[in-house]
C-alpha positions as CSV (number, residue, x, y, z in Angstrom):
1,M,104.7,-81.2,101.4
2,D,106.7,-79.3,99.0
3,Q,109.5,-81.3,96.9
4,P,113.1,-80.2,97.5
5,S,114.7,-78.3,94.9
6,G,117.5,-78.8,92.7
7,R,116.6,-82.7,91.9
8,S,117.7,-84.3,88.4
9,F,115.3,-85.7,86.1
10,M,117.6,-89.1,86.3
11,Q,117.9,-88.8,90.1
12,V,113.6,-88.4,90.3
13,L,113.5,-91.2,87.9
14,C,115.6,-93.5,89.7
15,E,113.6,-93.2,92.8
16,K,110.2,-93.4,91.8
17,Y,110.9,-96.9,88.9
18,S,113.3,-98.5,91.5
19,P,112.2,-102.3,91.8
20,E,111.0,-101.0,95.8
21,N,108.6,-98.2,94.8
22,F,107.8,-100.4,91.0
23,P,107.9,-104.1,91.0
24,Y,109.0,-105.1,87.6
25,R,105.6,-107.1,85.7
26,R,105.4,-108.6,82.6
27,G,103.0,-106.4,80.4
28,P,103.5,-102.6,78.9
29,G,106.5,-102.3,81.6
30,M,110.1,-103.2,80.4
31,G,112.9,-103.9,82.9
32,V,115.8,-102.1,81.9
33,H,119.2,-104.0,83.2
34,V,122.3,-101.7,83.2
35,P,125.9,-103.4,83.7
36,A,127.5,-102.5,87.2
37,T,128.8,-99.1,87.0
38,P,131.9,-97.2,88.8
39,Q,131.5,-97.1,92.6
40,G,129.4,-93.9,93.8
41,S,127.5,-94.2,90.6
42,P,123.5,-93.1,91.5
43,M,122.9,-95.5,88.6
44,K,120.4,-98.2,89.9
45,D,121.3,-101.6,88.5
46,R,117.8,-102.1,87.0
47,L,114.6,-100.0,87.1
48,N,111.0,-101.2,86.1
49,L,110.5,-98.4,82.9
50,P,107.1,-98.6,81.9
51,S,106.7,-97.1,78.2
52,V,105.1,-94.1,79.5
53,L,106.9,-92.2,82.2
54,V,105.2,-89.6,84.7
55,L,107.3,-87.6,86.6
56,N,105.1,-84.8,87.5
57,S,105.1,-82.4,90.3
58,C,108.7,-83.8,91.2
59,G,110.8,-80.9,92.1
60,I,112.7,-81.5,88.5
61,T,115.0,-78.5,88.1
62,C,117.7,-80.2,85.8
63,A,118.2,-83.2,83.0
64,G,121.1,-85.5,84.6
65,D,123.6,-87.7,83.3
66,E,122.4,-88.0,79.7
67,N,124.3,-91.3,79.1
68,E,121.7,-92.2,81.8
69,I,118.6,-91.1,80.2
70,A,119.9,-92.5,76.9
71,A,120.2,-96.0,78.5
72,F,117.0,-96.5,80.5
73,C,114.6,-93.8,77.8
74,A,115.2,-95.8,74.7
75,H,111.8,-97.6,74.4
76,V,109.8,-94.4,76.2
77,F,107.1,-92.8,74.1
78,E,105.3,-90.5,76.5
79,L,106.7,-88.5,79.0
80,D,104.8,-86.5,81.8
81,L,107.2,-83.4,83.3
82,S,104.0,-81.5,83.9
83,D,104.3,-79.3,86.9
84,N,107.5,-79.1,87.7
85,K,110.6,-76.5,87.8
86,L,112.0,-76.6,85.1
87,E,113.1,-73.2,83.2
88,D,116.0,-74.0,81.1
89,W,115.2,-75.1,77.5
90,H,118.7,-76.5,77.6
91,E,117.9,-79.0,80.5
92,V,114.5,-80.0,78.6
93,S,116.4,-80.6,75.4
94,K,119.1,-83.2,77.3
95,I,115.9,-85.0,78.4
96,V,114.2,-85.1,75.2
97,S,117.3,-85.8,73.2
98,N,118.0,-88.9,74.8
99,V,114.3,-90.6,74.3
100,P,114.8,-91.1,70.8
101,H,111.1,-92.4,70.4
102,L,109.5,-89.6,72.5
103,E,105.8,-89.3,70.4
104,F,104.3,-87.4,73.6
105,L,105.5,-84.3,75.6
106,N,104.1,-82.6,78.9
107,L,105.7,-79.6,79.9
108,S,102.8,-78.0,81.6
109,S,103.7,-75.5,84.6
110,N,107.3,-75.4,84.1
111,P,108.6,-71.7,84.6
112,L,109.9,-72.2,80.8
113,S,109.4,-68.3,80.0
114,L,112.1,-67.2,81.5
115,S,114.6,-68.8,79.2
116,V,114.9,-68.6,75.4
117,L,113.8,-71.8,72.7
118,E,116.8,-71.9,70.5
119,R,116.2,-73.8,67.5
120,S,119.1,-76.2,68.3
121,C,117.4,-77.1,71.4
122,A,114.0,-77.3,69.8
123,G,115.6,-79.5,67.2
124,S,115.5,-82.4,69.7
125,F,111.8,-82.0,69.7
126,A,111.7,-83.4,66.5
127,G,109.9,-86.5,66.6
128,V,107.3,-85.0,68.8
129,R,103.8,-85.6,67.7
130,K,101.6,-84.2,70.7
131,L,103.3,-81.3,72.9
132,V,101.1,-79.7,76.0
133,L,102.5,-76.2,77.1
134,N,99.5,-74.9,79.6
135,N,100.4,-72.8,82.3
136,S,104.4,-72.5,80.8
137,K,103.4,-68.8,79.8
138,A,105.4,-70.0,76.8
139,S,106.0,-66.6,74.3
140,W,104.6,-66.9,70.3
141,E,108.7,-66.5,69.6
142,T,108.9,-69.6,71.4
143,V,105.8,-71.6,70.0
144,H,107.1,-70.2,66.8
145,T,110.7,-71.9,67.5
146,I,108.7,-75.1,67.8
147,L,106.3,-75.1,64.8
148,Q,109.6,-74.8,62.8
149,E,111.3,-78.0,64.3
150,L,108.3,-80.5,64.7
151,P,107.7,-81.2,61.2
152,D,105.2,-84.5,62.7
153,L,103.4,-82.3,65.3
154,E,99.7,-83.0,65.5
155,E,98.2,-81.8,69.1
156,L,99.5,-78.4,70.6
157,F,98.2,-77.7,74.0
158,L,98.4,-73.9,74.7
159,C,95.8,-73.4,77.7
160,L,96.3,-70.7,80.6
161,N,99.1,-68.9,78.9
162,D,97.1,-65.6,79.3
163,Y,97.4,-64.6,75.4
164,E,95.6,-61.7,74.6
165,T,97.0,-62.0,71.1
166,V,98.0,-64.4,68.3
167,S,101.3,-63.8,66.6
168,C,101.7,-65.3,63.7
169,S,104.5,-67.6,62.3
170,P,106.6,-67.1,59.2
171,V,106.0,-70.6,58.5
172,C,102.8,-72.7,58.0
173,C,102.7,-75.7,60.1
174,Q,100.6,-77.8,58.2
175,S,101.0,-80.9,60.1
176,L,98.6,-80.1,63.0
177,K,95.4,-81.3,63.9
178,L,94.5,-80.4,66.8
179,L,94.7,-76.5,68.9
180,H,93.7,-76.7,72.5
181,I,94.1,-72.8,73.2
182,T,91.5,-72.6,76.1
183,D,91.5,-70.3,79.3
184,N,93.4,-67.6,77.5
185,N,92.1,-64.0,77.2
186,L,91.8,-63.7,73.0
187,Q,88.4,-61.5,72.7
188,D,88.8,-60.2,69.0
189,W,88.2,-62.4,66.1
190,T,91.4,-60.8,64.1
191,E,93.5,-63.0,66.5
192,I,91.6,-66.0,66.2
193,R,91.6,-65.6,61.9
194,K,95.4,-66.0,62.5
195,L,95.5,-69.2,63.5
196,G,93.2,-70.7,60.6
197,I,96.7,-69.0,58.0
198,M,99.1,-70.6,60.8
199,F,97.2,-74.2,60.9
200,P,95.5,-74.6,57.6
201,S,95.2,-78.7,58.2
202,L,93.2,-77.9,61.3
203,D,91.1,-80.2,62.5
204,T,90.2,-79.5,65.4
205,L,89.8,-76.0,67.3
206,I,88.7,-75.9,71.4
207,L,88.5,-71.7,72.4
208,A,86.8,-72.3,75.3
209,N,86.6,-70.0,77.8
210,N,88.0,-67.2,75.9
211,N,85.8,-64.1,75.4
212,L,85.3,-64.2,72.1
213,T,82.5,-61.4,70.7
214,T,82.0,-62.0,67.7
215,I,82.9,-63.6,64.1
216,E,83.8,-60.5,61.9
217,E,84.6,-62.6,58.6
218,S,83.0,-63.1,55.0
219,E,81.6,-66.1,54.6
220,D,84.1,-66.4,52.0
221,S,87.2,-66.3,54.3
222,L,85.6,-68.1,56.9
223,A,86.0,-71.1,54.4
224,R,89.0,-70.2,52.9
225,L,90.9,-69.6,56.4
226,F,89.6,-73.0,58.0
227,P,89.2,-75.5,55.2
228,N,89.3,-78.8,56.9
229,L,87.9,-77.6,60.5
230,R,85.6,-80.4,61.5
231,S,85.2,-79.7,65.6
232,I,85.0,-76.0,67.3
233,N,84.6,-75.8,70.9
234,L,83.1,-72.1,71.8
235,H,81.9,-73.0,74.9
236,K,81.4,-70.1,77.7
237,S,82.6,-67.8,74.7
238,G,81.2,-64.4,74.6
239,L,79.0,-64.5,71.3
240,H,75.7,-63.0,71.5
241,C,73.9,-62.8,68.5
242,W,72.7,-65.3,65.8
243,E,74.4,-64.4,63.0
244,D,78.1,-65.6,64.5
245,I,76.2,-68.7,64.7
246,D,75.2,-69.1,61.4
247,K,78.8,-68.2,60.2
248,L,80.0,-71.2,61.4
249,N,78.1,-73.1,58.4
250,S,81.0,-71.3,56.4
251,F,83.2,-73.7,57.3
252,P,83.0,-76.1,54.7
253,K,84.0,-79.5,56.7
254,L,82.6,-78.8,60.3
255,K,80.5,-81.8,61.6
256,E,80.7,-80.8,65.8
257,V,80.0,-78.0,67.4
258,K,80.0,-76.9,71.3
259,L,78.5,-73.6,72.4
260,L,77.3,-73.7,76.3
261,G,77.3,-71.6,78.3
262,I,77.8,-67.7,75.3
263,P,75.5,-65.0,76.1
264,L,73.3,-65.4,73.2
265,L,71.4,-68.4,74.8
266,Q,70.8,-67.2,78.1
267,S,67.7,-66.4,77.9
268,Y,66.3,-69.8,76.2
269,T,64.9,-73.0,77.8
270,T,67.3,-75.9,77.4
271,E,64.9,-77.3,74.5
272,E,65.0,-73.8,72.9
273,R,68.7,-73.8,72.4
274,R,69.4,-77.1,71.0
275,K,66.6,-77.4,68.7
276,L,67.1,-73.5,67.2
277,L,70.8,-74.3,67.2
278,I,70.3,-77.5,65.6
279,A,68.0,-75.9,63.1
280,R,70.7,-73.2,62.2
281,L,73.5,-75.3,61.7
282,P,72.4,-78.0,59.3
283,S,75.4,-79.9,58.5
284,I,76.5,-81.0,61.9
285,T,76.8,-84.3,63.1
286,K,77.3,-84.1,66.9
287,L,76.0,-80.4,69.1
288,N,77.2,-79.9,72.6
289,G,79.0,-83.5,72.6
290,S,75.5,-85.3,71.7
291,I,74.7,-87.4,68.4
292,V,72.3,-85.5,66.1
293,A,69.8,-88.1,65.1
294,D,68.0,-87.4,62.0
295,G,64.5,-87.7,63.8
296,E,65.7,-85.2,66.1
297,R,67.2,-82.7,63.0
298,E,63.3,-83.0,61.6
299,D,61.9,-82.4,64.8
300,S,64.0,-79.1,65.6
301,E,63.5,-77.8,61.8
302,R,60.0,-78.1,62.3
303,F,60.3,-76.2,65.9
304,F,62.0,-74.1,64.4
305,I,59.6,-73.0,61.7
306,R,56.5,-72.9,64.5
307,Y,58.9,-70.3,66.7
308,Y,59.4,-67.6,64.1
309,M,56.2,-67.8,62.1
310,E,54.2,-65.3,64.6
311,F,57.7,-62.9,64.2
312,P,57.7,-59.5,62.0
313,E,58.7,-60.4,58.6
314,E,62.0,-57.9,59.4
315,E,62.8,-60.5,62.5
316,V,62.9,-63.8,60.5
317,P,66.1,-65.4,59.9
318,C,66.5,-66.4,56.1
319,R,66.8,-70.3,57.8
320,Y,63.2,-70.1,58.1
321,H,62.3,-69.4,54.2
322,E,65.0,-71.9,53.8
323,L,62.7,-74.8,56.0
324,V,59.2,-73.7,54.4
325,T,60.7,-74.6,51.5
326,K,61.2,-77.7,53.1
327,Y,58.6,-78.8,55.0
328,G,55.5,-75.9,53.4
329,K,53.9,-73.8,56.1
330,L,52.6,-75.6,59.3
331,E,49.8,-75.2,61.4
332,P,50.5,-74.4,64.7
333,L,50.6,-77.3,67.4
334,A,47.4,-77.7,69.5
335,V,47.5,-76.9,72.9
336,V,46.8,-80.0,75.0
337,D,46.1,-79.7,78.7
338,L,47.7,-82.9,79.7
339,R,47.2,-82.2,83.8
340,P,44.6,-84.7,85.2
341,Q,41.1,-83.6,86.0
342,S,40.5,-82.3,89.5
343,S,36.7,-82.4,89.5
344,A,33.8,-84.2,87.8
345,K,30.2,-83.8,87.5
346,V,28.2,-86.9,88.2
347,E,24.6,-88.7,88.7
348,V,24.3,-90.1,92.1
349,H,21.9,-92.4,92.2
350,F,20.2,-93.9,95.4
351,Q,16.5,-95.5,95.1
352,D,14.9,-93.8,92.8
353,K,16.9,-90.3,93.3
354,V,19.0,-89.2,91.1
355,E,21.0,-86.1,92.0
356,E,23.9,-84.4,89.8
357,M,26.7,-83.8,92.0
358,S,30.5,-82.1,91.2
359,I,32.6,-84.6,93.1
360,R,36.8,-83.9,94.0
361,L,38.7,-86.3,92.2
362,D,41.6,-85.7,94.8
363,Q,39.7,-87.5,97.6
364,T,39.1,-91.3,98.7
365,V,36.4,-93.6,98.6
366,A,36.1,-93.3,101.9
367,E,36.3,-89.4,102.0
368,L,33.4,-90.0,99.4
369,K,31.2,-91.8,101.5
370,K,31.3,-89.2,104.1
371,H,30.1,-86.8,101.7
372,L,27.3,-88.8,100.9
373,K,26.2,-89.1,103.8
374,T,23.8,-86.2,103.7
375,V,22.3,-87.1,100.7
376,V,21.3,-90.7,100.9
377,Q,21.0,-91.0,104.7
378,L,23.0,-94.1,105.2
379,S,26.3,-94.6,107.6
380,T,29.6,-95.1,106.0
381,S,29.5,-98.3,107.1
382,N,26.3,-99.3,106.0
383,M,26.8,-97.8,102.2
384,L,28.2,-99.4,99.3
385,L,29.3,-97.5,95.7
386,F,29.5,-98.6,92.5
387,Y,30.8,-97.1,90.0
388,L,29.6,-96.8,86.4
389,D,31.6,-95.4,82.9
390,Q,29.4,-94.2,80.8
391,E,31.6,-95.8,77.9
392,A,32.8,-99.5,80.0
393,P,31.0,-102.4,78.1
394,F,30.9,-104.4,81.4
395,G,28.6,-102.4,84.2
396,P,29.3,-101.2,87.4
397,E,32.7,-101.8,89.2
398,E,32.2,-101.7,93.2
399,M,34.4,-99.1,95.0
400,K,34.9,-101.8,97.8
401,Y,38.6,-100.1,98.7
402,S,38.5,-97.1,101.2
403,S,41.7,-95.8,100.4
404,R,41.8,-95.7,96.9
405,A,41.5,-92.0,95.0
406,L,38.8,-91.7,92.7
407,H,40.8,-90.1,90.2
408,S,42.4,-94.0,89.8
409,Y,38.9,-94.6,88.4
410,G,39.0,-92.7,85.2
411,I,35.7,-91.0,86.6
412,R,34.8,-88.4,84.1
413,D,31.8,-85.6,83.8
414,G,28.6,-87.8,83.1
415,D,29.4,-90.6,84.9
416,K,27.6,-92.3,87.4
417,I,27.8,-93.4,91.4
418,Y,25.4,-95.9,92.6
419,V,24.6,-95.7,96.0
420,E,23.3,-99.3,97.4
421,P,22.6,-100.2,101.5
422,R,24.9,-102.9,102.5
423,T,22.5,-106.1,103.4
424,K,23.3,-108.0,106.3
């Protein structure tokens, strides 16, 4: 159901967190007591406000009374205003400037591209450490203004904003540690490198669902661009050659990599993908969310050597020679057929006769008796079978269970089956 338009932040706050809708309870919530107000004021005499306010999808278009916001929100440090109808940065500023301890602000899916963010408004965001602007279509000029006014910003979310290029800020943001910029249209590495220039302290870069096709940068330049990068997410990017994977080794502090759904890996099996990636990225400790243990790394590096040992010299990667230096040249793994044996040649003994027969091991004891009827001239009901493993130390074992499959006895070529008539 569509929310009515023109609702204020304060109006929605009073409705959602009234004592009737949000009963006060001890714990992280906070009861806010407000003195009696003039007749006709919408202010409640008490609201039970938690320190984390979630007011998403409420049709909010404006702030409302700033004094009331200040009275109710003095203790709030997280505010979710996503999917509302805020289109004027001045209204957002009125809200934020009256929440003095605000650290997390989510403005996703508000039409804020319809107005210009002035530096005087952005100044009210100064204490915010985590800012979410997903699907807000915020321009790079808006982002630059925010960066200049938020000296403690640590995490910035810019997903689904239709960015095809990146505009460099005139000032570097030294505080930013995490940038989440997935689901945009960033295809050229020249745009990604601008992020390294703007955010030299970046620890985590999430680039999933951008069609980045290659990493066109020298190793020395990559190390200078992202000197502190510890984690990178390239899920569903357009990377299609191993040289781009090798370049990730140029980031001096990189430990975590996510690389699912890239064209390069489509032709490999799941096992090959993981082992080849681990072997090529010697410094990573986590791949696609899973920890790389020491044993797995050694297995992967040995797999890598055997994988490339038959390739022409011109197609063998440099990493192969590094690993041969580490482990030596390995012998190919023996091919072991682990499929169960389907038949066996056995000796069938009856009285003084011995006949060599090939029997199917997927049949049951009862089926074998039917097969032996013509050989020993006994009815199945009058037939006892004994199996002798040629290596068994305990003598023959009676095959007394008619429905038991022959393969469960472990019958092999050269074993013996003795047939005896049942004695009454």
